[in-house]
C-alpha beads as a LAMMPS data file, in Angstrom:
LAMMPS data file: protein, C-alpha beads

268 atoms
267 bonds

1 atom types
1 bond types

-500.0 500.0 xlo xhi
-500.0 500.0 ylo yhi
-500.0 500.0 zlo zhi

Masses

1 110.0

Atoms # bond

1 1 1 420.713 -387.442 71.420
2 1 1 419.999 -384.190 71.421
3 1 1 418.084 -382.426 68.425
4 1 1 420.247 -379.793 66.229
5 1 1 418.361 -376.611 66.597
6 1 1 419.241 -373.157 65.569
7 1 1 420.083 -372.305 68.996
8 1 1 422.411 -375.459 69.765
9 1 1 424.095 -374.760 66.377
10 1 1 425.193 -371.548 67.440
11 1 1 426.047 -372.231 70.803
12 1 1 430.057 -371.485 71.786
13 1 1 430.998 -374.378 74.036
14 1 1 434.558 -372.675 75.330
15 1 1 432.682 -369.731 76.657
16 1 1 432.456 -369.171 80.431
17 1 1 428.516 -367.948 80.134
18 1 1 427.411 -371.220 78.540
19 1 1 429.684 -373.218 80.966
20 1 1 428.288 -371.444 84.512
21 1 1 424.644 -371.968 82.698
22 1 1 424.728 -375.365 81.687
23 1 1 426.336 -376.146 84.927
24 1 1 423.324 -374.930 86.824
25 1 1 420.954 -376.922 84.725
26 1 1 423.511 -379.955 84.951
27 1 1 424.443 -379.857 88.980
28 1 1 425.903 -383.954 89.135
29 1 1 428.183 -383.227 85.708
30 1 1 429.883 -380.356 87.381
31 1 1 432.550 -382.607 89.425
32 1 1 433.371 -385.390 86.783
33 1 1 433.399 -381.962 84.147
34 1 1 436.129 -380.809 86.554
35 1 1 438.264 -383.984 87.471
36 1 1 438.181 -384.200 83.578
37 1 1 439.761 -381.139 82.793
38 1 1 442.168 -381.417 85.693
39 1 1 443.596 -384.868 83.724
40 1 1 443.251 -383.248 80.224
41 1 1 445.287 -379.802 81.895
42 1 1 448.038 -382.658 83.384
43 1 1 448.374 -384.540 79.604
44 1 1 448.794 -381.660 77.532
45 1 1 452.030 -380.782 79.844
46 1 1 452.420 -384.127 79.248
47 1 1 452.086 -384.443 75.321
48 1 1 452.697 -381.309 73.193
49 1 1 451.533 -383.097 70.321
50 1 1 447.677 -383.608 70.012
51 1 1 448.172 -386.850 68.336
52 1 1 450.376 -387.693 71.790
53 1 1 447.758 -386.342 73.866
54 1 1 444.764 -388.071 72.668
55 1 1 446.330 -391.321 72.391
56 1 1 447.187 -390.722 75.993
57 1 1 443.438 -389.871 76.479
58 1 1 442.336 -393.156 74.750
59 1 1 444.309 -395.005 77.295
60 1 1 443.224 -393.424 80.109
61 1 1 439.497 -394.106 78.672
62 1 1 439.883 -397.169 77.947
63 1 1 441.422 -398.527 81.013
64 1 1 437.476 -397.578 82.333
65 1 1 435.469 -398.642 80.003
66 1 1 436.784 -398.703 76.255
67 1 1 432.883 -399.181 75.035
68 1 1 432.195 -395.619 76.932
69 1 1 435.987 -394.535 75.480
70 1 1 434.353 -394.778 72.177
71 1 1 431.664 -392.551 72.906
72 1 1 429.212 -394.689 74.090
73 1 1 427.447 -394.786 77.258
74 1 1 426.002 -398.177 77.445
75 1 1 426.384 -401.451 75.702
76 1 1 422.752 -400.740 73.746
77 1 1 423.925 -397.504 73.069
78 1 1 427.274 -399.013 71.346
79 1 1 425.148 -401.535 70.056
80 1 1 422.879 -398.992 68.062
81 1 1 425.377 -396.347 67.082
82 1 1 427.502 -399.414 65.367
83 1 1 424.323 -400.472 63.505
84 1 1 423.435 -396.843 62.758
85 1 1 426.787 -396.214 60.811
86 1 1 426.290 -400.030 58.660
87 1 1 422.489 -398.965 57.980
88 1 1 423.794 -395.598 56.715
89 1 1 427.125 -397.012 54.830
90 1 1 425.211 -399.869 53.223
91 1 1 421.979 -397.433 52.147
92 1 1 424.571 -395.324 50.499
93 1 1 426.688 -397.193 48.397
94 1 1 428.369 -399.778 50.426
95 1 1 429.041 -403.290 48.588
96 1 1 430.220 -406.451 50.285
97 1 1 433.070 -406.377 47.290
98 1 1 434.077 -403.071 48.579
99 1 1 437.690 -402.242 50.438
100 1 1 437.168 -400.038 52.862
101 1 1 439.427 -398.391 55.379
102 1 1 437.774 -397.812 58.555
103 1 1 439.802 -394.620 60.357
104 1 1 439.577 -394.301 64.781
105 1 1 437.687 -398.114 64.098
106 1 1 438.638 -397.897 67.919
107 1 1 437.009 -401.098 69.649
108 1 1 435.501 -402.014 65.866
109 1 1 431.778 -400.594 67.511
110 1 1 430.695 -400.331 64.017
111 1 1 433.625 -402.377 62.697
112 1 1 432.628 -406.244 63.731
113 1 1 429.630 -405.691 61.298
114 1 1 431.436 -403.674 58.896
115 1 1 434.020 -407.143 58.963
116 1 1 430.777 -409.411 58.490
117 1 1 429.399 -407.943 55.746
118 1 1 432.520 -407.329 53.671
119 1 1 433.992 -410.025 51.855
120 1 1 437.393 -411.635 53.761
121 1 1 440.356 -409.292 53.876
122 1 1 438.580 -406.364 52.494
123 1 1 438.140 -404.272 55.960
124 1 1 441.100 -402.717 57.324
125 1 1 440.848 -400.680 60.660
126 1 1 443.738 -398.078 61.659
127 1 1 443.540 -396.058 65.162
128 1 1 446.004 -393.996 67.005
129 1 1 445.506 -395.620 70.231
130 1 1 447.081 -399.311 71.430
131 1 1 445.144 -399.878 74.274
132 1 1 441.676 -399.762 72.031
133 1 1 442.823 -401.774 69.309
134 1 1 443.899 -404.369 71.875
135 1 1 439.753 -403.994 73.012
136 1 1 438.977 -404.601 68.881
137 1 1 441.005 -407.761 69.212
138 1 1 438.549 -408.873 71.547
139 1 1 435.302 -407.806 70.129
140 1 1 436.738 -409.725 66.766
141 1 1 437.439 -412.302 68.571
142 1 1 433.729 -412.607 70.859
143 1 1 431.723 -412.239 67.405
144 1 1 434.039 -414.931 65.677
145 1 1 435.024 -412.873 62.703
146 1 1 438.528 -414.457 62.456
147 1 1 438.181 -416.289 59.050
148 1 1 437.165 -412.504 57.657
149 1 1 441.466 -411.829 58.157
150 1 1 440.786 -407.956 58.957
151 1 1 443.587 -406.084 59.370
152 1 1 443.779 -404.076 62.482
153 1 1 447.084 -401.289 62.303
154 1 1 448.829 -398.308 64.807
155 1 1 448.981 -395.619 63.058
156 1 1 450.692 -391.971 64.826
157 1 1 449.694 -389.823 61.774
158 1 1 446.866 -390.168 58.960
159 1 1 449.309 -389.135 55.826
160 1 1 448.619 -393.139 54.937
161 1 1 451.965 -393.607 53.946
162 1 1 451.942 -397.319 54.116
163 1 1 449.053 -397.438 52.190
164 1 1 448.616 -398.745 48.407
165 1 1 447.447 -395.955 46.029
166 1 1 444.148 -395.856 44.851
167 1 1 443.104 -398.689 46.748
168 1 1 439.932 -398.390 49.075
169 1 1 436.528 -397.847 47.498
170 1 1 434.956 -396.704 51.186
171 1 1 436.993 -394.279 53.991
172 1 1 435.411 -393.856 56.983
173 1 1 435.759 -392.592 59.519
174 1 1 433.510 -391.965 62.332
175 1 1 434.068 -389.251 65.384
176 1 1 437.424 -388.855 64.826
177 1 1 437.115 -385.335 63.389
178 1 1 435.054 -384.343 66.313
179 1 1 438.146 -384.698 68.397
180 1 1 441.062 -383.087 66.007
181 1 1 442.064 -379.849 65.422
182 1 1 442.599 -378.475 61.881
183 1 1 445.574 -379.201 60.896
184 1 1 444.886 -383.081 61.850
185 1 1 441.838 -382.641 59.350
186 1 1 443.845 -381.156 56.696
187 1 1 446.554 -383.659 57.084
188 1 1 443.919 -386.421 56.510
189 1 1 442.479 -384.383 53.532
190 1 1 445.422 -383.763 51.943
191 1 1 446.495 -387.562 51.767
192 1 1 442.766 -389.666 51.459
193 1 1 442.687 -388.523 47.568
194 1 1 446.072 -391.012 46.943
195 1 1 444.085 -394.118 48.384
196 1 1 441.097 -393.880 47.392
197 1 1 439.755 -395.543 44.517
198 1 1 438.581 -393.417 41.429
199 1 1 435.244 -393.734 41.832
200 1 1 435.479 -394.198 45.634
201 1 1 434.225 -391.751 48.875
202 1 1 435.386 -391.046 51.835
203 1 1 432.793 -390.214 54.759
204 1 1 433.591 -388.033 57.392
205 1 1 431.234 -387.181 60.829
206 1 1 432.220 -383.881 62.407
207 1 1 430.683 -381.818 65.358
208 1 1 428.987 -378.982 63.439
209 1 1 428.754 -374.900 64.484
210 1 1 426.861 -372.133 62.845
211 1 1 428.567 -370.128 64.996
212 1 1 432.035 -369.331 66.125
213 1 1 434.799 -372.577 65.909
214 1 1 436.122 -374.106 68.665
215 1 1 436.901 -376.508 71.103
216 1 1 436.718 -377.806 74.615
217 1 1 439.426 -378.872 76.298
218 1 1 441.331 -380.012 73.142
219 1 1 438.868 -383.255 72.810
220 1 1 435.643 -381.460 71.513
221 1 1 436.289 -379.656 68.277
222 1 1 433.157 -378.103 66.569
223 1 1 433.650 -376.492 62.564
224 1 1 431.645 -374.883 60.068
225 1 1 430.372 -377.125 57.510
226 1 1 431.918 -374.294 54.638
227 1 1 435.497 -374.295 56.663
228 1 1 435.305 -378.352 55.944
229 1 1 434.214 -378.495 52.065
230 1 1 436.670 -375.679 51.507
231 1 1 439.187 -377.606 52.636
232 1 1 438.511 -380.690 50.986
233 1 1 438.206 -378.234 47.664
234 1 1 442.282 -377.286 48.816
235 1 1 442.872 -380.774 47.552
236 1 1 441.330 -381.293 44.378
237 1 1 438.427 -383.099 46.704
238 1 1 434.371 -382.552 46.427
239 1 1 432.608 -382.478 49.472
240 1 1 428.740 -382.735 50.242
241 1 1 426.495 -382.248 53.120
242 1 1 424.743 -385.549 53.930
243 1 1 421.647 -383.812 54.657
244 1 1 419.585 -387.214 55.868
245 1 1 422.183 -388.019 58.149
246 1 1 421.032 -385.538 60.103
247 1 1 417.874 -387.058 60.392
248 1 1 419.126 -389.842 62.884
249 1 1 419.634 -390.215 66.828
250 1 1 423.397 -389.650 67.225
251 1 1 424.553 -385.979 67.206
252 1 1 427.013 -385.372 64.785
253 1 1 426.808 -383.940 61.216
254 1 1 427.974 -385.836 57.991
255 1 1 430.193 -384.638 55.006
256 1 1 430.942 -387.347 51.804
257 1 1 434.642 -385.967 50.080
258 1 1 435.409 -387.496 46.262
259 1 1 437.677 -387.219 43.886
260 1 1 436.782 -383.302 42.721
261 1 1 435.097 -385.320 38.770
262 1 1 433.074 -388.157 40.524
263 1 1 430.799 -386.838 42.655
264 1 1 428.081 -388.054 40.968
265 1 1 428.938 -391.513 40.770
266 1 1 429.986 -391.538 44.684
267 1 1 426.546 -390.309 45.475
268 1 1 424.867 -394.125 44.231

Bonds

1 1 1 2
2 1 2 3
3 1 3 4
4 1 4 5
5 1 5 6
6 1 6 7
7 1 7 8
8 1 8 9
9 1 9 10
10 1 10 11
11 1 11 12
12 1 12 13
13 1 13 14
14 1 14 15
15 1 15 16
16 1 16 17
17 1 17 18
18 1 18 19
19 1 19 20
20 1 20 21
21 1 21 22
22 1 22 23
23 1 23 24
24 1 24 25
25 1 25 26
26 1 26 27
27 1 27 28
28 1 28 29
29 1 29 30
30 1 30 31
31 1 31 32
32 1 32 33
33 1 33 34
34 1 34 35
35 1 35 36
36 1 36 37
37 1 37 38
38 1 38 39
39 1 39 40
40 1 40 41
41 1 41 42
42 1 42 43
43 1 43 44
44 1 44 45
45 1 45 46
46 1 46 47
47 1 47 48
48 1 48 49
49 1 49 50
50 1 50 51
51 1 51 52
52 1 52 53
53 1 53 54
54 1 54 55
55 1 55 56
56 1 56 57
57 1 57 58
58 1 58 59
59 1 59 60
60 1 60 61
61 1 61 62
62 1 62 63
63 1 63 64
64 1 64 65
65 1 65 66
66 1 66 67
67 1 67 68
68 1 68 69
69 1 69 70
70 1 70 71
71 1 71 72
72 1 72 73
73 1 73 74
74 1 74 75
75 1 75 76
76 1 76 77
77 1 77 78
78 1 78 79
79 1 79 80
80 1 80 81
81 1 81 82
82 1 82 83
83 1 83 84
84 1 84 85
85 1 85 86
86 1 86 87
87 1 87 88
88 1 88 89
89 1 89 90
90 1 90 91
91 1 91 92
92 1 92 93
93 1 93 94
94 1 94 95
95 1 95 96
96 1 96 97
97 1 97 98
98 1 98 99
99 1 99 100
100 1 100 101
101 1 101 102
102 1 102 103
103 1 103 104
104 1 104 105
105 1 105 106
106 1 106 107
107 1 107 108
108 1 108 109
109 1 109 110
110 1 110 111
111 1 111 112
112 1 112 113
113 1 113 114
114 1 114 115
115 1 115 116
116 1 116 117
117 1 117 118
118 1 118 119
119 1 119 120
120 1 120 121
121 1 121 122
122 1 122 123
123 1 123 124
124 1 124 125
125 1 125 126
126 1 126 127
127 1 127 128
128 1 128 129
129 1 129 130
130 1 130 131
131 1 131 132
132 1 132 133
133 1 133 134
134 1 134 135
135 1 135 136
136 1 136 137
137 1 137 138
138 1 138 139
139 1 139 140
140 1 140 141
141 1 141 142
142 1 142 143
143 1 143 144
144 1 144 145
145 1 145 146
146 1 146 147
147 1 147 148
148 1 148 149
149 1 149 150
150 1 150 151
151 1 151 152
152 1 152 153
153 1 153 154
154 1 154 155
155 1 155 156
156 1 156 157
157 1 157 158
158 1 158 159
159 1 159 160
160 1 160 161
161 1 161 162
162 1 162 163
163 1 163 164
164 1 164 165
165 1 165 166
166 1 166 167
167 1 167 168
168 1 168 169
169 1 169 170
170 1 170 171
171 1 171 172
172 1 172 173
173 1 173 174
174 1 174 175
175 1 175 176
176 1 176 177
177 1 177 178
178 1 178 179
179 1 179 180
180 1 180 181
181 1 181 182
182 1 182 183
183 1 183 184
184 1 184 185
185 1 185 186
186 1 186 187
187 1 187 188
188 1 188 189
189 1 189 190
190 1 190 191
191 1 191 192
192 1 192 193
193 1 193 194
194 1 194 195
195 1 195 196
196 1 196 197
197 1 197 198
198 1 198 199
199 1 199 200
200 1 200 201
201 1 201 202
202 1 202 203
203 1 203 204
204 1 204 205
205 1 205 206
206 1 206 207
207 1 207 208
208 1 208 209
209 1 209 210
210 1 210 211
211 1 211 212
212 1 212 213
213 1 213 214
214 1 214 215
215 1 215 216
216 1 216 217
217 1 217 218
218 1 218 219
219 1 219 220
220 1 220 221
221 1 221 222
222 1 222 223
223 1 223 224
224 1 224 225
225 1 225 226
226 1 226 227
227 1 227 228
228 1 228 229
229 1 229 230
230 1 230 231
231 1 231 232
232 1 232 233
233 1 233 234
234 1 234 235
235 1 235 236
236 1 236 237
237 1 237 238
238 1 238 239
239 1 239 240
240 1 240 241
241 1 241 242
242 1 242 243
243 1 243 244
244 1 244 245
245 1 245 246
246 1 246 247
247 1 247 248
248 1 248 249
249 1 249 250
250 1 250 251
251 1 251 252
252 1 252 253
253 1 253 254
254 1 254 255
255 1 255 256
256 1 256 257
257 1 257 258
258 1 258 259
259 1 259 260
260 1 260 261
261 1 261 262
262 1 262 263
263 1 263 264
264 1 264 265
265 1 265 266
266 1 266 267
267 1 267 268
């Protein structure tokens, strides 16, 4: 993955000048980009709501390759990204007896590792895409994890209204906010505190910019750290940037959210 430099963090990928420079340096990617742009434009015309639109994106991508649909260019990369997530969380507070909610669980790239690690019944994965959840069930079967009794549930939003209060010790969202407009992120942050245990934590990744906040194809969204920290604070949550995550080869940044009165306990 590319190293985050001051130049890359300041780049505005929505500008025509950036696109032309990138195209000149990567001519083989021009045709695939144009095909995706035309497809996405058609899907946006059919689905005005962002969740419905991105569900359609995932349906198309999953039909081609479920692992590529969750952002893995090869099976080895799919495995590596999943391992990176569980290694980080187990090193930053996740225990086998914890109850975990995995937002945007996809086809269980990291989920199957969490399921294997956690006590039976303690993993709850949700996703907006029925297609990727069918692939998740195949992953579950491939790794013979049926006895761990994980929950895999389709959702249409991030209000968590079907989940119990103060239930989850760990909430996790990898590569979800990087595909979400701010109103979707705010919906999540305005409701996640209700389901989070008093000393629980919520880790999420995002695409970070230190320049103008922007989006590309309504698929990839770039935010300043301060924007998301401030947004969490509006909903009674404390948030801190996880510096050590930056050193890992993944391309995104990470923030940890806790109840405002419990940041120190959740940082263990």
